Structure formats: C-alpha cells, structure tokens
BABA-480705 format. One line per 3 residues: number of its first residue (from 0); their letters; for each residue z, y, x negated of C-alpha. Coordinates in steps of 0.2 Angstrom, whole numbers. Layout:
BEGIN
NUM) A) Z:Y:X  ...
END
This chain:
BEGIN
0) MNA) 346:-463:-121  362:-467:-113  363:-473:-95
3) LRA) 370:-461:-83  388:-465:-81  396:-469:-64
6) DAT) 414:-469:-68  426:-480:-58  439:-466:-58
9) PDV) 434:-450:-50  433:-436:-63  429:-419:-57
12) GWR) 431:-411:-75  417:-405:-86  417:-413:-102
15) QKH) 401:-407:-111  400:-394:-125  381:-394:-124
18) LLD) 368:-399:-111  354:-408:-120  349:-419:-105
21) VDV) 356:-426:-89  358:-444:-96  375:-438:-104
24) LSL) 382:-433:-87  393:-444:-76  389:-444:-57
27) AEI) 405:-434:-55  399:-420:-67  382:-420:-58
30) QLV) 392:-417:-42  402:-404:-50  386:-395:-55
33) MRT) 381:-396:-36  397:-388:-30  397:-375:-43
36) TDA) 379:-370:-38  385:-369:-20  398:-356:-27
39) MKE) 384:-347:-36  373:-346:-21  387:-338:-12
42) VLG) 388:-325:-26  369:-322:-25  371:-319:-6
45) RPI) 382:-304:-9  376:-286:-9  380:-285:-27
48) SKV) 376:-302:-35  386:-300:-50  403:-307:-56
51) PAL) 412:-304:-73  414:-323:-77  405:-322:-94
54) RGT) 409:-304:-98  410:-303:-117  400:-319:-120
57) NVT) 384:-318:-130  370:-328:-123  354:-330:-134
60) ILF) 338:-336:-126  327:-344:-139  310:-349:-134
63) YEA) 297:-357:-145  285:-360:-131  278:-348:-117
66) STR) 288:-348:-101  290:-338:-86  301:-347:-73
69) TRV) 314:-355:-85  316:-340:-97  317:-327:-84
72) SFE) 329:-338:-73  341:-341:-87  341:-322:-91
75) VAA) 344:-317:-73  358:-331:-72  367:-325:-88
78) KNL) 366:-306:-83  372:-311:-65  388:-318:-74
81) SAD) 389:-302:-84  385:-310:-101  377:-300:-115
84) VVN) 359:-307:-117  347:-307:-131  329:-314:-129
87) IAA) 320:-321:-144  302:-326:-144  298:-337:-159
90) SSS) 281:-328:-160  289:-312:-164  303:-319:-175
93) SVT) 305:-324:-193  298:-341:-188  281:-334:-191
96) KGE) 286:-331:-209  291:-349:-211  310:-349:-206
99) SLV) 316:-366:-202  325:-370:-185  341:-373:-194
102) DTI) 340:-356:-203  336:-348:-186  351:-356:-177
105) RTI) 363:-351:-192  356:-333:-191  358:-332:-173
108) EAL) 376:-338:-174  380:-326:-188  374:-312:-176
111) GAD) 387:-317:-164  379:-329:-151  391:-340:-141
114) MIV) 378:-349:-132  360:-353:-135  347:-357:-122
117) MRH) 333:-366:-131  315:-372:-128  305:-380:-141
120) GTS) 289:-390:-142  296:-404:-153  306:-417:-144
123) GAP) 324:-418:-150  325:-400:-158  340:-395:-147
126) YLA) 349:-410:-154  347:-404:-171  352:-386:-166
129) AEV) 368:-393:-158  373:-401:-175  373:-384:-184
132) FSG) 379:-372:-170  397:-370:-167  394:-364:-149
135) SIL) 385:-372:-134  366:-377:-134  358:-378:-117
138) NGG) 341:-387:-118  328:-377:-108  315:-390:-112
141) DGW) 310:-400:-128  293:-407:-130  290:-422:-118
144) HAH) 308:-427:-119  319:-417:-107  322:-403:-95
147) PSQ) 339:-405:-88  341:-388:-78  325:-392:-69
150) ALL) 330:-409:-64  347:-402:-58  339:-388:-48
153) DLY) 326:-401:-41  341:-412:-35  350:-397:-28
156) TMR) 335:-392:-18  333:-409:-11  351:-410:-6
159) AHL) 350:-393:3  337:-401:15  341:-419:15
162) GDV) 360:-420:12  364:-435:2  348:-441:-6
165) RGK) 355:-459:-8  341:-471:-1  329:-457:2
168) KVV) 311:-460:-5  307:-448:-18  289:-448:-26
171) ILG) 285:-440:-43  266:-439:-43  255:-434:-58
174) DVL) 255:-433:-77  272:-441:-80  267:-446:-98
177) HSR) 268:-428:-104  282:-422:-93  299:-418:-98
180) VAR) 303:-414:-80  299:-432:-75  310:-440:-88
183) SNV) 325:-430:-83  322:-432:-65  322:-451:-67
186) WSL) 340:-450:-74  347:-437:-61  338:-445:-45
189) TAA) 343:-463:-49  361:-458:-53  361:-449:-35
192) GAD) 354:-466:-28  337:-460:-23  323:-473:-20
195) LWI) 312:-466:-34  293:-469:-36  283:-464:-50
198) CGP) 264:-463:-47  249:-458:-57  234:-465:-66
201) TTI) 239:-481:-77  234:-471:-93  248:-459:-90
204) LRG) 261:-471:-84  264:-478:-101  282:-482:-105
207) FDA) 288:-478:-87  283:-496:-82  293:-504:-96
210) WAG) 307:-492:-92  307:-497:-73  306:-515:-78
213) RWS) 322:-514:-89  331:-504:-75  327:-517:-62
216) GGG) 333:-531:-74  350:-523:-74  350:-504:-76
219) APG) 366:-494:-74  379:-501:-62  379:-493:-45
222) HAG) 362:-484:-48  346:-486:-38  331:-492:-48
225) FTV) 313:-485:-47  296:-491:-44  280:-487:-55
228) TSD) 263:-488:-47  245:-482:-47  244:-485:-29
231) IDA) 245:-468:-22  245:-474:-4  260:-486:-6
234) ALR) 269:-472:-16  267:-459:-2  270:-470:13
237) DAD) 286:-464:22  291:-453:7  305:-441:10
240) VVM) 300:-430:-5  284:-428:-14  284:-419:-31
243) ALR) 268:-415:-39  267:-412:-58  256:-401:-67
246) LQR) 241:-410:-75  242:-404:-93  224:-399:-96
249) ERM) 228:-398:-115  230:-417:-114  212:-420:-108
252) DAG) 206:-421:-126  216:-437:-128  203:-446:-117
255) LLP) 217:-451:-105  207:-445:-90  189:-445:-87
258) SLR) 189:-427:-79  199:-415:-69  188:-418:-54
261) EYA) 190:-436:-54  209:-434:-56  210:-422:-41
264) ARF) 199:-434:-31  210:-449:-34  228:-442:-36
267) GLT) 228:-424:-30  241:-420:-16  230:-416:-1
270) RER) 235:-414:17  227:-430:21  237:-440:8
273) LAL) 253:-431:13  250:-437:31  256:-454:24
276) AKP) 273:-447:20  286:-443:34  282:-428:45
279) TAL) 297:-419:37  293:-424:19  297:-410:7
282) VMH) 283:-404:-5  289:-399:-22  282:-394:-39
285) PGP) 291:-388:-55  277:-376:-59  266:-369:-65
288) MNE) 253:-376:-53  235:-380:-56  230:-378:-37
291) GVE) 215:-388:-33  219:-401:-46  236:-409:-44
294) IAP) 240:-400:-28  229:-393:-14  231:-374:-11
297) DVA) 235:-377:7  248:-390:3  257:-378:-9
300) IID) 260:-366:5  263:-378:19  279:-375:29
303) RSV) 287:-390:21  284:-384:4  300:-379:-5
306) ITE) 291:-374:-22  297:-355:-20  314:-361:-15
309) QVT) 315:-372:-31  313:-356:-41  326:-347:-32
312) NGV) 338:-361:-33  335:-361:-52  345:-345:-54
315) AVR) 360:-352:-45  359:-369:-55  358:-360:-72
318) MAL) 372:-349:-67  382:-364:-64  377:-373:-80
321) LYL) 381:-357:-91  398:-355:-82  403:-373:-84
324) LAG) 398:-374:-102  409:-358:-104  424:-368:-97
327) GHP) 424:-360:-79  429:-368:-62  420:-366:-46
330) EAV) 435:-360:-36  437:-345:-48  419:-339:-45
333) TNA) 421:-338:-26  437:-328:-28  429:-316:-40
END
C-alpha cells in the first residue's frame, strides 16, 4: 500500500478515476469528500432529497457477498443522484455457471455501465476489475483488505461530533485481523491526525503490531501514528471514540479464540469498560453487530451511540463519492 499523501501544496481537486482504498487519497481529497458530504447532507434534508447530478449515468451494483447496509446505501445514494441503477447479486448471475470476474465486468460494460460498485470476498478483486473496466470502480469491500466508503463515513461521523479529530483518541476494538474496515480506518484516521489505538486478543492482532512499528519508525510525514495493544484498560482510558468490530464467528474454526464467551468476557464493550473512556466518548460499530459478544446490548443503544447515525451518514458519503468519481463539484450540488 502507498502511504496517504499530505501534499505540501493545497489541492482541492479530485484526481481519482477509481476508489479502491483510502490509501490513494491525499489529505486534501479526504477533506473534499467531507465537504461534498456536507453538501449531500443538505440535499438529504430537503423535502425532495433528489438532484439530477448523475442523470444518464448507469451505476451497476455488483455484490459477490451478502450485504444490507452497504448495498442498500449505495443504491439509495445513486438513486438520490438520479442515476440509473442495476443491482446484480453473484448468486443469481452467470457467476454460478463459472463465469470469471473479468468476463462479468466486460459483460456489464457492454451492457452500458459507467460505474461499478463492487464487493468481493477475494482481496484485490476490485483492482483486477479496474484494469479491464473503462469506467470507474468503487470498492464496496474486498476480502480482508479494504472498505474505503465505510472508513470515510466513520471519519465523517466522528467529525460531526468532535470537529477536528486531530489528537483525539480513537480506539478500534475487536477482530481487526479479519476486518477490512479496520485496515481502511488506519489510513483515514492517521491521515486526519487521530491518536489511533488498535486493541484485541494477541492472536487477532497479527500484522497490525508490525505495521504500527514501521509507522512509528517513520511513517508518513505529518501523520499521527497508532498504538497496538491487548491491554483493553489502557486502550479505553480517556478515549474520545470507541469503535467495536464484529467478531467474525466463521473465523472461530481457525482456533484463534477459545470461545465466544471468553472473548465477550475479556474484550466485549460493556458499560463498565466504557466508563474508562471520556464521559462524552462516542460509541461506534460498522455493523452488523453481535450483541452480547463484541458489544453489550445496552451499550449499543446508549445515548452516546452513533451506530444508527453511521448508517444514515453512509448514504451522504456514498452520494459524495459517486458524485466526485463522476467529475462533480460540491458547489454545484447545493445550487441544484
């Protein structure tokens, strides 16, 4: 991966044809996404939350994995921009007959797609798609690798409550080893200057400790580092944000954890543990949640929980990303 770029010269332009991960974005581009999302939030607050920004643009949503939040969010976002939307689930397509990813992408392009929002269980699959598709690919999550739109909506939600996240202590707690959300959030949050802490059992921190070591040894100029620990008390103490991650039960077969019960007892986010954080600390979760495992049910609905707000903000952020990839400018949206 490339380090996030903090360009010396301010650059408010969008330079990306695709969005495959946040590591390709400059800090100026991330800030542009935030401003464009502000404009989209204004649109969503109107009596009729629809603008003609992508009228005539064909957006295909191609998901090889089950999804509710991300798939529906992108569909709503594209329709709010007046795009023509086609949904394809791999389970009901020619993929079940042995069609390759490359052939699927070429077929979708031949049918008129201008943009493809893609989720795939194999890390790197959207990169292959970007090599053969003449339009824009927006990664909706690939394997354990990346989930750029989720990281950007997480950052937007934090900024909405905290303002500038620079210097704020943000804790990502849980199964980071299998989390594409965690990997993309490392890039976006350190670029924004957050004091990032990654916490979980040592068996599911593999790779993150080495990553943190390389970062602290140099890292990207102008960016904050991050801390990796299994000490949950140290991680949560005085935190401004605590984001719990789904414990992926399908990984239990790998023998990385003794049991769900032990994980919940040692690393579940409870009210008692949350008391170590600041009284105003935000509670976040990318969903779907295993309540009673990585997060207690009463914590998920606490007044400081912004989990539902993350879902709502996801529509605005994804509208912003589709719009920017199509070559739009924030000022044009608010005048529509």
